[in-house]
C-alpha positions in Angstrom: -20.4 -68.0 -123.8 -20.7 -70.0 -120.5 -18.1 -72.5 -119.5 -20.4 -75.4 -120.4 -20.6 -74.1 -123.9 -16.8 -74.0 -124.4 -15.7 -76.7 -126.8 -12.4 -77.2 -124.9 -14.3 -77.7 -121.7 -16.6 -80.3 -123.2 -13.6 -82.2 -124.6 -11.9 -82.1 -121.3 -14.9 -83.6 -119.5 -15.4 -86.3 -122.1 -11.8 -87.2 -121.8 -11.9 -87.3 -118.0 -14.9 -89.6 -118.1 -13.9 -91.9 -120.9 -10.1 -92.2 -121.1 -9.7 -94.4 -118.1 -12.4 -96.8 -119.4 -10.6 -97.1 -122.8 -7.3 -97.7 -121.0 -8.8 -100.5 -118.9 -10.5 -102.0 -122.0 -7.2 -102.0 -123.9 -5.4 -103.7 -121.0 -8.1 -106.4 -120.7 -8.0 -107.1 -124.4 -4.5 -108.5 -124.0 -5.9 -111.5 -122.0 -9.3 -112.4 -123.3 -9.5 -115.8 -121.7 -8.6 -114.5 -118.3 -10.9 -111.5 -118.7 -13.8 -113.8 -119.6 -13.2 -116.1 -116.7 -13.3 -113.1 -114.3 -16.5 -111.9 -115.8 -18.2 -115.3 -115.5 -17.0 -115.7 -111.9 -18.5 -112.3 -111.1 -21.8 -113.1 -112.7 -22.2 -116.4 -110.9 -21.2 -115.0 -107.6 -23.7 -112.1 -107.9 -26.5 -114.3 -109.0 -25.9 -117.4 -106.8 -28.8 -116.6 -104.4 -31.3 -115.5 -107.0 -34.3 -117.7 -108.0 -32.5 -118.4 -111.3 -29.3 -119.1 -109.5 -30.9 -121.6 -107.1 -32.9 -123.3 -109.9 -29.7 -123.8 -111.9 -27.3 -124.7 -109.1 -25.0 -121.7 -109.3 -23.6 -122.6 -105.8 -21.9 -125.6 -107.5 -20.7 -123.8 -110.6 -16.9 -123.3 -110.6 -15.9 -123.5 -114.3 -17.3 -122.6 -117.7 -18.0 -126.2 -118.3 -20.0 -126.3 -115.0 -21.9 -123.3 -116.3 -22.7 -124.9 -119.6 -24.0 -128.0 -117.9 -26.1 -126.0 -115.4 -27.7 -123.6 -117.8 -29.3 -124.6 -121.2 -29.1 -122.2 -124.1 -32.3 -120.1 -124.2 -33.9 -117.2 -126.0 -36.1 -114.6 -124.3 -39.0 -117.0 -124.1 -36.9 -119.2 -121.8 -36.3 -116.2 -119.6 -39.8 -114.8 -119.8 -41.3 -116.8 -116.8 -38.7 -115.2 -114.5 -39.2 -111.8 -116.0 -42.9 -112.0 -115.4 -42.3 -112.8 -111.7 -40.1 -109.7 -111.6 -42.8 -107.5 -113.2 -45.2 -108.5 -110.4 -42.7 -107.1 -107.9 -40.7 -110.2 -106.8 -37.1 -109.4 -105.9 -33.9 -111.5 -106.4 -35.3 -113.4 -109.4 -32.8 -113.1 -112.3 -30.4 -110.8 -110.4 -30.1 -109.4 -106.9 -32.8 -106.7 -106.2 -35.2 -105.3 -108.7 -34.9 -103.7 -112.1 -34.7 -99.9 -112.4 -36.3 -100.2 -115.9 -37.3 -102.7 -118.6 -35.8 -102.1 -122.0 -38.5 -103.0 -124.6 -38.0 -104.5 -128.0 -39.9 -106.8 -130.4 -39.7 -110.5 -129.9 -40.3 -113.7 -131.8 -43.8 -113.9 -130.5 -46.6 -111.3 -130.4 -45.5 -110.4 -126.9 -42.7 -107.7 -126.7 -39.5 -108.6 -124.9 -39.1 -106.8 -121.6 -35.3 -106.8 -120.9 -34.7 -106.2 -117.2 -32.0 -103.6 -116.4 -30.4 -103.7 -112.9 -28.8 -100.6 -111.4 -25.3 -102.2 -111.6 -25.8 -103.1 -115.2 -27.0 -99.7 -116.1 -23.9 -98.2 -114.5 -21.3 -100.7 -115.8 -22.8 -102.0 -119.1 -24.5 -98.8 -120.3 -23.3 -95.6 -118.7 -19.7 -96.6 -118.6 -19.9 -98.0 -122.1 -21.4 -94.7 -123.3 -18.5 -92.8 -121.7 -16.0 -95.1 -123.5 -17.9 -94.9 -126.8 -18.2 -91.2 -126.7 -14.5 -90.6 -125.8 -13.5 -92.9 -128.7 -15.7 -90.9 -131.1 -14.4 -87.5 -129.9 -10.7 -88.7 -129.8 -11.0 -89.3 -133.6 -13.3 -86.3 -134.3 -12.3 -83.5 -131.9 -14.8 -81.0 -133.3 -18.0 -82.9 -132.6 -18.8 -80.6 -129.7 -17.9 -77.3 -131.4 -21.6 -76.9 -131.9 -24.9 -78.7 -131.2 -25.8 -82.4 -131.5 -28.8 -84.1 -133.0 -29.9 -87.5 -131.7 -32.7 -89.9 -132.7 -33.9 -91.7 -129.6 -37.1 -93.1 -128.1 -38.8 -92.1 -124.8 -37.1 -93.3 -121.7 -40.5 -94.3 -120.2 -43.3 -95.7 -122.2 -45.4 -97.0 -119.3 -45.1 -99.2 -116.2 -45.4 -102.9 -115.5 -47.6 -104.3 -112.7 -45.3 -103.3 -109.8 -44.9 -99.8 -111.1 -41.4 -100.2 -112.6 -41.1 -98.2 -115.9 -40.4 -99.7 -119.3 -39.1 -97.9 -122.3 -35.9 -97.1 -124.1 -32.4 -97.3 -122.7 -31.3 -94.8 -125.4 -33.9 -92.4 -124.1 -32.9 -93.0 -120.5 -29.2 -92.2 -121.5 -30.3 -89.1 -123.4 -32.3 -87.9 -120.4 -29.7 -88.7 -117.7 -26.5 -87.4 -119.5 -24.5 -84.8 -117.5 -25.7 -81.2 -117.8 -22.6 -80.0 -119.6 -23.2 -82.4 -122.5 -26.9 -81.9 -122.3 -26.2 -78.2 -123.2 -25.1 -79.5 -126.6 -28.6 -81.0 -127.4 -30.4 -79.2 -130.2 -33.8 -80.0 -128.6 -35.0 -80.8 -125.1 -35.9 -84.3 -123.9 -39.7 -83.6 -124.1 -39.5 -83.5 -127.9 -38.4 -87.1 -127.8 -41.7 -88.0 -126.1 -44.0 -86.7 -128.9 -46.0 -89.8 -129.9 -47.1 -88.8 -133.4 -44.3 -89.9 -135.8 -44.5 -87.1 -138.3 -44.9 -84.3 -135.8 -42.0 -85.6 -133.7 -39.7 -85.3 -136.7 -41.0 -81.9 -137.5 -40.3 -80.7 -134.0 -36.8 -82.2 -134.0 -36.0 -80.3 -137.2 -37.6 -77.1 -136.0 -35.1 -77.1 -133.1 -32.1 -78.4 -135.0 -32.4 -76.8 -138.4 -31.2 -73.3 -137.4 -28.4 -74.7 -135.2 -24.8 -75.3 -136.0 -25.0 -79.1 -135.9 -21.6 -80.7 -135.5 -22.5 -84.2 -134.3 -25.4 -86.5 -135.3 -26.1 -89.7 -133.3 -28.5 -91.8 -135.3 -29.1 -95.5 -135.3 -30.5 -96.0 -138.8 -29.7 -94.3 -142.1 -33.5 -94.2 -142.5 -33.6 -91.6 -139.7 -31.1 -89.5 -141.5 -33.1 -89.6 -144.7 -36.3 -88.8 -142.7 -34.7 -85.7 -141.1 -34.0 -84.2 -144.5 -37.3 -85.3 -146.0 -39.0 -83.4 -143.2 -37.2 -80.3 -144.2 -38.1 -80.6 -147.9 -41.8 -81.4 -147.1 -42.4 -78.7 -144.5 -39.9 -76.0 -145.5 -42.4 -73.1 -145.4 -43.7 -74.0 -142.0 -40.2 -74.5 -140.7 -39.0 -71.1 -142.0 -42.0 -69.3 -140.5 -41.5 -71.0 -137.1 -37.8 -70.2 -137.1 -38.4 -66.6 -138.0 -41.2 -66.1 -135.4 -39.7 -68.2 -132.6 -42.8 -70.5 -132.6 -43.7 -74.2 -133.1 -46.6 -75.2 -135.3 -49.6 -75.5 -133.1 -50.5 -79.1 -134.0 -47.0 -80.1 -133.1 -46.7 -78.1 -129.9 -49.9 -79.7 -128.6 -48.2 -83.1 -128.9 -45.4 -82.2 -126.4 -46.2 -83.8 -123.0 -48.0 -81.2 -121.0 -45.6 -81.3 -118.0 -42.7 -80.1 -120.1 -44.5 -78.2 -122.9 -44.0 -74.7 -121.5 -40.3 -75.2 -120.8 -39.7 -76.7 -124.2 -41.5 -73.9 -126.0 -39.6 -71.3 -123.9 -36.4 -72.4 -125.5 -37.6 -71.1 -128.9 -36.6 -67.5 -129.8 -37.3 -65.5 -132.9 -34.4 -66.0 -135.3 -35.0 -64.0 -138.5 -31.3 -64.1 -139.4 -31.3 -67.9 -139.4 -34.6 -67.9 -141.4 -33.0 -65.6 -144.0 -29.9 -67.7 -144.3 -32.0 -70.8 -144.9 -34.2 -69.0 -147.4 -31.1 -68.1 -149.3 -29.9 -71.8 -149.3 -33.3 -72.9 -150.6 -33.3 -70.3 -153.3 -29.8 -71.3 -154.4 -30.2 -75.1 -154.3 -33.9 -75.8 -154.7 -34.6 -79.5 -154.9 -30.8 -80.1 -154.6 -30.7 -78.8 -151.1 -28.9 -81.2 -148.8 -27.8 -81.3 -145.1 -24.3 -80.2 -146.1 -25.7 -76.9 -147.1 -27.5 -76.0 -143.9 -25.1 -77.9 -141.6 -21.7 -77.2 -143.2 -19.7 -77.8 -140.0 -21.0 -81.3 -139.3 -18.0 -83.2 -138.1 -19.3 -86.7 -137.5 -22.4 -88.8 -138.1 -22.5 -91.9 -135.9 -24.8 -94.5 -137.7 -25.3 -98.2 -138.0 -23.4 -99.4 -141.0 -23.5 -103.2 -140.6 -26.0 -105.8 -141.6 -28.8 -104.6 -143.8 -28.1 -100.9 -142.9 -25.1 -100.9 -145.3 -27.6 -101.2 -148.2 -29.2 -97.9 -147.3 -25.9 -96.0 -147.1 -25.7 -95.2 -150.9 -28.9 -93.2 -150.4 -26.9 -90.8 -148.3 -24.4 -90.0 -151.2 -24.1 -86.3 -151.5 -25.8 -85.6 -148.3 -22.8 -84.4 -146.3 -19.7 -82.4 -146.9 -16.4 -84.3 -147.7 -15.1 -83.4 -144.2 -18.0 -85.1 -142.5 -17.2 -88.6 -141.1 -19.8 -91.4 -141.2 -18.6 -93.5 -138.3 -20.1 -96.9 -137.7 -22.0 -97.6 -134.5 -20.9 -100.3 -132.2 -22.6 -103.7 -132.2 -25.7 -102.9 -130.2 -28.9 -104.6 -129.3 -31.6 -104.1 -126.7 -30.0 -106.9 -124.7 -26.4 -105.7 -124.8 -24.0 -103.2 -126.1 -21.5 -106.0 -126.8 -18.9 -104.3 -129.0 -16.9 -101.2 -129.6 -15.8 -99.3 -132.8 -12.4 -97.8 -132.1 -11.7 -96.0 -135.3 -13.5 -94.0 -138.0 -12.7 -96.4 -140.8 -13.8 -99.6 -138.9 -16.6 -101.6 -140.4 -16.6 -104.0 -137.4 -16.7 -104.0 -133.6 -14.3 -105.4 -131.1 -15.9 -107.7 -128.5 -16.6 -106.2 -125.1 -15.1 -109.1 -123.2 -14.8 -107.0 -120.0 -18.6 -106.6 -119.6 -20.3 -109.8 -120.8 -19.5 -113.5 -121.0 -19.8 -114.8 -124.5 -20.2 -118.1 -126.2 -20.4 -118.7 -130.0 -22.2 -121.4 -132.0 -20.5 -122.1 -135.3 -22.9 -121.6 -138.1 -22.6 -125.3 -139.1 -23.5 -126.3 -135.5 -26.8 -124.3 -135.3 -29.1 -127.3 -135.9 -27.4 -129.6 -133.4 -29.2 -130.3 -130.1 -27.5 -129.1 -128.1 -25.0 -127.2 -130.3 -21.3 -127.1 -129.4 -20.2 -123.7 -128.4 -16.8 -121.9 -128.5 -15.4 -119.2 -126.2 -14.1 -115.9 -127.3 -10.4 -117.0 -127.3 -11.3 -120.0 -129.5 -12.7 -118.1 -132.5 -11.2 -118.0 -136.0 -11.1 -115.2 -138.4 -13.3 -115.6 -141.4 -15.8 -117.8 -139.6 -19.5 -117.1 -138.9 -21.1 -117.7 -135.5 -24.4 -117.3 -133.6 -23.8 -115.1 -130.6 -24.7 -116.1 -127.0 -24.3 -113.8 -124.0 -24.6 -113.6 -120.3 -24.9 -110.0 -119.1 -25.2 -110.1 -115.3 -28.6 -108.4 -115.6 -30.8 -111.4 -116.0 -29.8 -113.0 -119.2 -27.9 -116.3 -119.1 -26.5 -118.1 -122.2 -28.9 -115.9 -124.0 -29.4 -116.7 -127.7 -29.8 -113.3 -129.3 -30.2 -114.9 -132.7 -27.6 -112.8 -134.4 -25.1 -114.1 -137.0 -21.7 -112.4 -136.8 -18.5 -112.9 -138.7 -15.1 -112.7 -137.1 -12.9 -110.3 -139.2 -9.7 -110.4 -137.1 -8.4 -109.6 -133.6 -7.6 -106.5 -131.6 -4.8 -107.8 -129.5 -6.6 -111.0 -128.4 -10.1 -109.6 -128.6 -12.2 -110.8 -131.6 -13.3 -108.2 -134.0 -16.6 -109.0 -135.6 -19.1 -107.8 -138.1 -22.9 -108.2 -137.7 -24.3 -110.0 -140.7 -28.0 -110.6 -140.1 -30.6 -111.8 -137.7 -30.8 -115.6 -137.5 -34.6 -115.2 -138.0 -33.7 -114.0 -141.5 -33.7 -117.7 -142.6 -36.9 -119.2 -143.7 -38.1 -122.4 -145.2 -41.4 -123.6 -146.7 -40.2 -126.8 -148.4 -36.6 -127.2 -147.2 -35.1 -124.4 -149.3 -33.5 -122.6 -146.3 -33.7 -119.1 -147.9 -31.6 -116.5 -146.2 -32.1 -112.8 -145.9 -28.7 -112.2 -147.4 -29.8 -114.2 -150.5 -33.0 -112.1 -150.8 -31.1 -108.8 -150.4 -28.5 -109.7 -153.1 -31.2 -111.1 -155.5 -33.2 -107.9 -155.1 -30.3 -105.6 -155.7 -29.1 -107.5 -158.7 -32.6 -107.8 -160.1 -33.3 -104.1 -159.7 -30.1 -103.3 -161.6 -30.7 -105.9 -164.4 -34.3 -104.8 -164.9 -33.5 -101.1 -164.3 -36.3 -101.1 -161.8 -36.6 -98.2 -159.3 -37.3 -100.2 -156.2 -37.8 -98.0 -153.1 -38.7 -100.6 -150.5 -39.4 -104.3 -150.3 -40.1 -107.1 -147.9 -40.2 -110.8 -148.7 -42.8 -112.5 -146.5 -42.7 -116.2 -145.9 -46.4 -117.1 -145.8 -46.6 -120.5 -144.1 -50.4 -120.5 -144.2 -50.5 -120.3 -148.0 -47.0 -121.9 -148.6 -45.8 -119.1 -150.8 -43.4 -116.3 -150.6 -45.0 -112.8 -151.0 -42.8 -110.1 -152.4 -44.1 -106.7 -151.3 -42.5 -104.0 -153.4 -42.8 -100.2 -153.5 -41.6 -98.9 -156.9 -40.6 -95.5 -158.0 -43.1 -93.5 -160.1 -41.3 -94.1 -163.4 -41.6 -97.9 -163.2 -43.7 -99.3 -166.0 -45.7 -102.5 -165.8 -43.1 -104.2 -168.0 -40.3 -103.1 -165.7 -42.1 -104.3 -162.6 -42.7 -107.7 -164.1 -39.1 -107.9 -165.3 -37.9 -107.1 -161.7 -40.0 -109.9 -160.2 -39.0 -112.4 -162.8 -35.3 -111.5 -162.5 -35.6 -111.6 -158.7 -36.8 -115.2 -158.8 -34.1 -116.2 -161.3 -31.4 -114.7 -159.1 -32.7 -116.6 -156.1 -32.7 -119.8 -158.1 -29.1 -119.2 -159.1 -27.9 -118.4 -155.5 -29.7 -121.2 -153.6 -29.5 -124.8 -154.9 -32.3 -126.0 -152.7 -34.5 -123.2 -153.8 -33.7 -124.1 -157.4 -34.6 -127.7 -156.8 -37.9 -126.9 -155.2 -38.8 -124.3 -157.8 -37.8 -126.7 -160.6 -40.0 -129.5 -159.2 -42.8 -127.0 -158.7 -42.9 -127.8 -155.0 -42.4 -124.1 -154.5 -44.2 -121.5 -156.5 -42.6 -118.3 -157.8 -42.8 -115.4 -155.3 -46.2 -113.6 -155.5 -45.6 -109.9 -156.1 -47.7 -107.4 -154.3 -47.3 -103.7 -155.0 -47.1 -101.2 -152.2 -48.4 -97.7 -152.3 -45.9 -94.8 -152.6 -44.3 -93.8 -149.3 -44.7 -97.3 -147.8 -41.3 -97.5 -146.3 -41.9 -94.7 -143.9 -45.6 -95.6 -143.3 -44.5 -99.2 -142.6 -42.0 -98.1 -140.0 -44.5 -95.5 -138.5 -47.2 -98.1 -138.2 -44.9 -100.5 -136.3 -43.9 -97.7 -134.0 -47.5 -96.7 -133.5 -48.4 -100.2 -132.5 -45.4 -100.2 -130.1 -43.9 -103.2 -131.7 -40.7 -101.3 -132.0 -39.4 -97.7 -131.3 -38.0 -95.2 -133.7 -34.5 -95.7 -132.2 -34.7 -99.5 -132.3 -36.3 -100.0 -135.7 -34.4 -102.3 -138.0 -35.3 -103.2 -141.6 -36.1 -106.8 -142.2 -36.1 -107.9 -145.8 -37.2 -111.5 -145.1 -39.6 -112.4 -142.3 -42.4 -114.7 -141.3 -43.9 -112.5 -138.5 -47.7 -112.4 -139.0 -47.8 -108.7 -137.9 -45.5 -107.8 -140.8 -48.0 -109.2 -143.3 -50.9 -107.4 -141.6 -49.1 -104.1 -141.8 -48.0 -104.7 -145.4 -51.5 -105.7 -146.5 -52.7 -102.3 -145.3 -50.1 -100.6 -147.5 -50.8 -102.7 -150.6 -52.2 -101.1 -153.7 -55.7 -102.5 -154.2 -55.9 -104.9 -157.1 -58.1 -104.0 -160.1 -61.1 -106.2 -160.4 
C-alpha cells in the first residue's frame, strides 16, 4: 500500500490543512461584531474601484450604516446587469479582476443565475471552507478515509460565456482540484461526473463504487442516496457482469467524454472475487438488500438534513449500519457556503461570520419597503429571518430568499437552521400559503387517508387562479384512497391557514385540482430539470410549492392522461 493510501497519512494531511482554519474560526466566534466589521471593511476596500463600487460610492463608505444607505437590498436580477458586463469580458466590474468561473443555479426568472467566482473567493470562501469542513467531519469520524469515498457532484465546466470563462459547478471544481492524496480515495475518476445522461451516470458511479470498501459518502440530497441503491437493484445483473469482467457497459462507456474515456476505463480491472461476494449478498437478502450489506464499513454519510430534505430521511431507515453516522451538511447555497456544522448530532449550522458580511430581515419585516435589517450580533434565539449576504465576490446585500431560524449561539456566533426558500410562499387571493403548510398538510393527509404518496408538488397556477396538486401514488392506492387524500389535504390546509380557510369558505378560492403523475415521476422530474440545465444533480432541491412555469411544463409531461 502506497503512502497516499495509508489512512493515518490521509488523516495527518487533513488535520494539517484544516486544524488551523478551525482554530481561527473558533477564535473569531468570540467577537462576532468585531469580526463582521473587519469583513465588511475588507469587502469595501477591495471593491472600492470596481464599477459597482464607483456606482455606489464605496469611497465614502465607513460604517455599516453608510453601506446600508449606499447599497439597496437586491436579488440576483439586481446584480445581473453587472454580471452580463463581466461575461462580455469587462474587468473590475463587481470585484477586482475577472471571474475564474461562474457557478450556475436556477433563478426566479427563466434565465439561470451565473454566480461569479473570483480567485480570492475560491481560495478563501470555498477551498479553505472545504478544508475546515472536512477536518471537522474527520475529527468526529476518524475512519472516513480507511477506504474509498463516494461523491455526488456535477461537472466543473458545463460551457463558457461570451469571453471564454467557464461556467459550471463549484462542487465539481472542488472535486476535480482536490489534492492528489485525497483524490486517491475517490471511487471513480472525475470524467464519470461528466456523463450527461442521468441514468447512465448513476450506473457508472455504482459500477466503480459497488465493489469498493466505501467508508465515506458526500451527497447533497437524500434522493441521491436513494438513487444509488435503486440503480443497484435495477441493474444488478449488468453490474455483476461488469465487475466480474473488468468492463463497463458499452452504452455507458460511450457517454464518458472522449478525452478521458481511455484513462477512466483503464482503472477497471476484473474482480471475480468482488462479484462473487455481491452475488452471495443478493442471494441472501434478495429484495431486502441494502447499502449496509455491500458497504458494511461505511463510517459517515454527509447529507443535507435541513429544510425539505428532512422529510426524505425516513426513506433511508434501514439503509445503513448502526455504526454509520448521518451527519448534516453545512448551510450551503450556490452563492455562499455560509455556515458550518461542528458536530455529528447538530441539526443546525453556525454562521460563517469570518467569511461573509450578513444582515437579517425579521420575518415580520419582509413586506416593508425598505425592510429593517439586523446584524449577526443582534439576533435572538427562536426568531426567523430572511438572510442577506455580501461575499466579496460580486454579491452585495444579496437577498438569497432563504428563511432561517436562529436556534442558539456558539460562543457569540448565531446557530441557525434553514427552514425553506422564501419563494415557497404563494398567494392567489391573499391566502399567503407557505411551503411548510403544504408539507405538513400532505404528510398528515397521507397518514389519515393511508395513502401511499411517493411524490407531490403543489403548483400555484396564476393563469387559472387555482392550485394544482400533482401527485404520484404507490401502486396499491385505490381511487377511493386517492380522493380521500386530496380531500384530507384540503381540509388540513384550511385548518392550518386562516386566510386559506376564509378564501375557501367564501369560494374565492377553489379546492386544489388533483393531477395524477405516472409511476417513477420523482426521478423523471429531477432528470428532466437536469437535462434542461435548469439545475444540476448536485444542486437539485425538492420544491413542494412553486409558481415557476417550467415546473408545470415538466409536470404536465409526467401526468397520467385523463380518460375521455
